[in-house]
C-alpha positions as CSV (number, residue, x, y, z in Angstrom):
1,X,-17.3,-23.5,-2.9
2,X,-17.5,-26.1,-5.7
3,X,-15.5,-29.3,-5.2
4,X,-12.2,-29.5,-7.2
5,X,-11.9,-32.0,-9.9
6,X,-9.3,-33.1,-12.5
7,X,-10.4,-33.4,-16.1
8,X,-8.2,-35.4,-18.4
9,X,-6.5,-33.4,-21.1
10,X,-5.7,-36.3,-23.3
11,X,-7.5,-39.5,-24.2
12,X,-5.7,-41.8,-21.8
13,X,-7.4,-44.9,-23.2
14,X,-5.8,-44.3,-26.6
15,X,-2.2,-44.2,-25.1
16,X,0.0,-47.3,-24.5
17,X,-0.6,-48.6,-21.0
18,X,2.8,-47.7,-19.7
19,X,2.6,-44.1,-20.9
20,X,-0.9,-43.7,-19.6
21,X,0.2,-44.9,-16.2
22,X,3.1,-42.4,-16.2
23,X,0.7,-39.6,-17.2
24,X,-1.7,-40.5,-14.4
25,X,1.1,-40.6,-11.8
26,X,2.3,-37.2,-13.0
27,X,-1.2,-35.7,-12.9
28,X,-1.7,-37.2,-9.4
29,X,1.6,-35.5,-8.1
30,X,0.7,-32.2,-9.7
31,X,-2.8,-32.3,-8.3
32,X,-1.6,-33.3,-4.8
33,X,0.9,-30.4,-4.9
34,X,-1.9,-28.0,-5.9
35,X,-4.1,-29.2,-3.0
36,X,-1.2,-28.9,-0.6
37,X,-0.7,-25.2,-1.6
38,X,-4.4,-24.5,-1.2
39,X,-4.8,-26.5,2.0
40,X,-1.5,-26.9,3.9
41,X,-1.4,-30.3,5.7
42,X,-2.0,-30.2,9.5
43,X,-1.7,-32.8,12.3
44,X,-4.8,-34.9,12.6
45,X,-5.0,-34.3,16.4
46,X,-3.7,-30.8,17.3
47,X,-3.8,-29.1,13.8
48,X,-0.1,-28.2,13.9
49,X,1.6,-27.9,10.6
50,X,3.1,-31.2,9.2
51,X,4.8,-32.2,6.0
52,X,2.3,-34.9,4.9
53,X,-1.5,-34.9,5.0
54,X,-3.2,-37.5,7.2
55,X,-0.5,-37.8,9.8
56,X,0.4,-36.8,13.3
57,X,3.0,-34.3,14.4
58,X,6.0,-35.5,16.3
59,X,4.6,-34.5,19.6
60,X,1.2,-36.2,19.2
61,X,2.8,-39.3,17.7
62,X,5.0,-39.6,20.8
63,X,2.0,-39.2,23.1
64,X,-0.1,-41.8,21.3
65,X,0.2,-44.9,23.5
66,X,0.4,-47.6,20.8
67,X,-0.5,-51.1,21.8
68,X,2.1,-53.7,20.7
69,X,3.1,-57.2,21.7
70,X,3.2,-58.7,24.2
71,X,-0.5,-58.4,24.6
72,X,-3.5,-60.5,25.8
73,X,-4.8,-62.5,22.9
74,X,-8.5,-62.1,24.1
75,X,-8.7,-58.5,25.3
76,X,-5.9,-57.0,23.2
77,X,-4.5,-55.2,26.2
78,X,-0.7,-54.8,26.7
79,X,1.1,-57.1,29.0
80,X,4.2,-56.3,31.0
81,X,6.2,-59.2,29.5
82,X,5.7,-62.3,27.4
83,X,6.2,-65.8,28.6
84,X,5.8,-69.4,27.4
85,X,4.5,-70.4,24.0
86,X,1.2,-69.8,22.3
87,X,-1.3,-67.0,22.9
88,X,-1.0,-65.0,26.1
89,X,-4.2,-64.7,28.2
90,X,-4.3,-62.0,30.9
91,X,-5.8,-62.7,34.4
92,X,-8.6,-60.2,33.5
93,X,-9.6,-62.3,30.4
94,X,-9.6,-65.5,32.5
95,X,-11.6,-64.0,35.3
96,X,-14.3,-62.3,33.1
97,X,-14.0,-63.6,29.5
98,X,-15.7,-61.3,27.0
99,X,-18.4,-62.3,24.5
100,X,-16.0,-61.7,21.6
101,X,-13.2,-64.0,20.6
102,X,-10.3,-61.5,20.3
103,X,-10.0,-57.7,20.4
104,X,-7.3,-55.5,18.8
105,X,-6.7,-51.8,19.0
106,X,-4.2,-49.3,17.7
107,X,-3.6,-47.5,21.0
108,X,-4.6,-47.2,24.6
109,X,-7.3,-44.6,25.3
110,X,-5.5,-41.4,26.2
111,X,-5.5,-37.7,25.3
112,X,-4.4,-38.0,21.7
113,X,-6.6,-41.0,20.9
114,X,-9.5,-39.1,22.5
115,X,-8.9,-36.0,20.4
116,X,-8.8,-38.1,17.2
117,X,-12.0,-40.0,18.1
118,X,-13.8,-36.8,19.1
119,X,-12.7,-35.0,15.9
120,X,-14.1,-37.8,13.8
121,X,-17.2,-38.5,15.8
122,X,-18.4,-35.0,16.8
123,X,-16.5,-32.5,14.5
124,X,-17.3,-34.2,11.1
125,X,-13.5,-34.7,10.5
126,X,-14.1,-37.4,7.9
127,X,-10.7,-36.6,6.5
128,X,-9.0,-38.4,9.3
129,X,-11.1,-41.6,8.9
130,X,-8.7,-43.0,6.2
131,X,-5.5,-42.7,8.2
132,X,-7.2,-44.0,11.3
133,X,-8.7,-46.9,9.4
134,X,-5.4,-47.8,7.9
135,X,-3.7,-47.8,11.3
136,X,-6.6,-50.1,12.5
137,X,-6.0,-52.5,9.5
138,X,-2.3,-52.9,10.6
139,X,-3.1,-53.3,14.3
140,X,-5.7,-56.0,13.5
141,X,-3.8,-57.8,10.8
142,X,-4.0,-61.1,12.6
143,X,-7.7,-61.2,13.2
144,X,-8.5,-59.7,9.8
145,X,-6.4,-62.5,8.1
146,X,-9.1,-65.2,8.6
147,X,-12.2,-62.9,8.7
148,X,-14.9,-63.1,6.1
149,X,-16.8,-59.8,6.7
150,X,-16.6,-56.5,8.7
151,X,-19.6,-55.3,10.7
152,X,-19.6,-51.7,11.9
153,X,-21.4,-51.0,15.2
154,X,-24.6,-49.4,14.1
155,X,-26.2,-46.1,15.2
156,X,-29.9,-45.8,15.8
157,X,-31.6,-44.1,12.9
158,X,-32.4,-41.0,15.0
159,X,-28.8,-40.5,16.0
160,X,-27.6,-41.2,12.5
161,X,-30.0,-38.5,11.2
162,X,-28.6,-36.0,13.6
163,X,-24.9,-36.9,13.2
164,X,-25.3,-37.5,9.4
165,X,-22.8,-40.4,9.3
166,X,-21.7,-43.4,11.3
167,X,-18.0,-43.1,12.3
168,X,-17.7,-46.9,12.8
169,X,-19.0,-47.5,9.2
170,X,-16.5,-44.9,7.9
171,X,-13.6,-46.7,9.6
172,X,-14.9,-50.1,8.4
173,X,-15.0,-48.9,4.8
174,X,-11.4,-47.9,5.0
175,X,-10.4,-51.2,6.5
176,X,-12.4,-53.0,3.9
177,X,-10.7,-51.3,1.1
178,X,-7.3,-52.0,2.7
179,X,-8.0,-55.7,3.2
180,X,-10.5,-56.6,0.5
181,X,-13.0,-57.7,3.1
182,X,-16.7,-56.8,2.5
183,X,-18.5,-54.5,4.9
184,X,-21.9,-55.8,5.9
185,X,-23.5,-52.9,7.8
186,X,-27.0,-54.4,7.0
187,X,-26.2,-57.5,9.1
188,X,-26.6,-55.7,12.4
189,X,-29.0,-52.9,13.4
190,X,-29.7,-50.9,16.5
191,X,-33.5,-51.3,17.1
192,X,-33.8,-49.3,20.3
193,X,-32.5,-45.8,20.9
194,X,-30.3,-45.7,24.0
195,X,-29.1,-42.8,26.1
196,X,-25.4,-41.8,25.7
197,X,-23.1,-44.0,27.7
198,X,-21.1,-41.0,29.1
199,X,-21.4,-40.8,32.8
200,X,-22.8,-44.3,33.3
201,X,-21.0,-46.9,35.4
202,X,-20.2,-50.4,34.0
203,X,-23.5,-51.9,35.2
204,X,-25.6,-49.0,34.0
205,X,-23.9,-49.2,30.6
206,X,-24.8,-52.9,30.2
207,X,-28.4,-52.2,31.2
208,X,-28.6,-49.3,28.8
209,X,-27.7,-51.4,25.7
210,X,-29.4,-54.7,26.7
211,X,-31.6,-55.8,23.8
212,X,-30.7,-52.8,21.7
213,X,-29.1,-54.7,18.8
214,X,-30.4,-57.4,16.6
215,X,-29.7,-59.2,13.3
216,X,-32.5,-58.8,10.7
217,X,-34.1,-62.0,9.7
218,X,-33.1,-61.6,6.1
219,X,-29.4,-61.5,7.1
220,X,-29.3,-64.6,9.4
221,X,-28.8,-67.0,6.5
222,X,-26.0,-65.0,5.1
223,X,-24.0,-64.6,8.3
224,X,-24.5,-68.1,9.7
225,X,-21.1,-69.7,10.4
226,X,-19.2,-66.6,9.2
227,X,-16.0,-65.3,10.9
228,X,-16.8,-61.6,11.5
229,X,-14.9,-58.6,12.8
230,X,-16.9,-56.0,14.6
231,X,-15.6,-52.4,14.0
232,X,-15.9,-49.5,16.3
233,X,-14.0,-46.4,17.3
234,X,-13.4,-47.1,21.0
235,X,-13.8,-49.9,23.5
236,X,-14.3,-48.8,27.1
237,X,-16.2,-51.1,29.4
238,X,-17.2,-53.3,26.5
239,X,-21.0,-53.0,27.1
240,X,-21.9,-51.9,23.6
241,X,-19.4,-54.3,22.0
242,X,-20.6,-57.3,24.0
243,X,-24.3,-56.5,23.2
244,X,-23.4,-56.4,19.5
245,X,-21.3,-59.6,19.7
246,X,-24.0,-61.5,21.5
247,X,-26.6,-60.5,18.9
248,X,-24.4,-61.7,16.1
249,X,-23.6,-65.0,17.9
250,X,-27.3,-65.7,18.7
251,X,-28.0,-65.2,15.0
252,X,-25.5,-67.9,14.1
253,X,-22.2,-66.2,13.5
254,X,-19.3,-68.6,13.8
255,X,-16.8,-66.2,15.3
256,X,-16.8,-62.5,16.2
257,X,-13.6,-60.6,16.9
258,X,-13.4,-56.9,17.6
259,X,-11.2,-54.1,16.0
260,X,-11.2,-50.5,17.4
261,X,-9.0,-47.5,17.2
262,X,-8.5,-47.1,20.9
263,X,-9.4,-49.1,24.0
264,X,-9.2,-48.6,27.8
265,X,-6.2,-50.7,28.6
266,X,-6.5,-51.0,32.3
267,X,-10.1,-52.2,32.6
268,X,-11.3,-48.8,33.8
269,X,-13.9,-46.5,32.3
270,X,-13.3,-43.7,29.8
271,X,-15.3,-40.4,29.6
272,X,-16.6,-41.1,26.1
273,X,-19.6,-43.0,24.6
């Protein structure tokens, strides 16, 4: 099937700006209506019918465990209550501080978050990357405000060839368009293929990705001193994220924060790589 396209029926450049804008808006509404008739919108997670494309049905929305304040400023995990002034730091962050500065996530890892990540990652559902990325941009607004570039967690070239796209880069692209931040995928590369993290315990995951990531020599001068946000789909034990962050810091990055769609909120493991 050939991709649909809209050809202009009038010379919009010859029209007054206001009229041209009205015509473009009308054409957009007509085109959106035509697409909705041909492809009725469905829930991003369960595929139930919904009114608007790129959204969740009421049931899935209610089951997505959104992370909201109060939360740990370092780990981005929810806290039972807020107290005092200034950033809140959880006991877990004090006992075992991560390599990154701050982490933010849309939701705690659960059934709906898992279904969305699996759909994007393994089922080529690139259509859900834009709404997921926009949700991430809102959830990470505080760390994005002073960031200077976005870095997607890279795939090894072999896995990228098999999967055909990097889901982290797709999400970073959406966040970049929403915030105006540049995406610098070339500043971090995965130089060693690693086995999938599924089924590995925390220590094994850390060993699996040790030394797998590096900053190319040509990028070190550009990223030196920069405030970066590392983008991924999910944060579980943090082994992959920490390995990426350490590689960026060793290369001279000034600060590295982390933004994901979902994260394990209780410090446990999740059955996903």
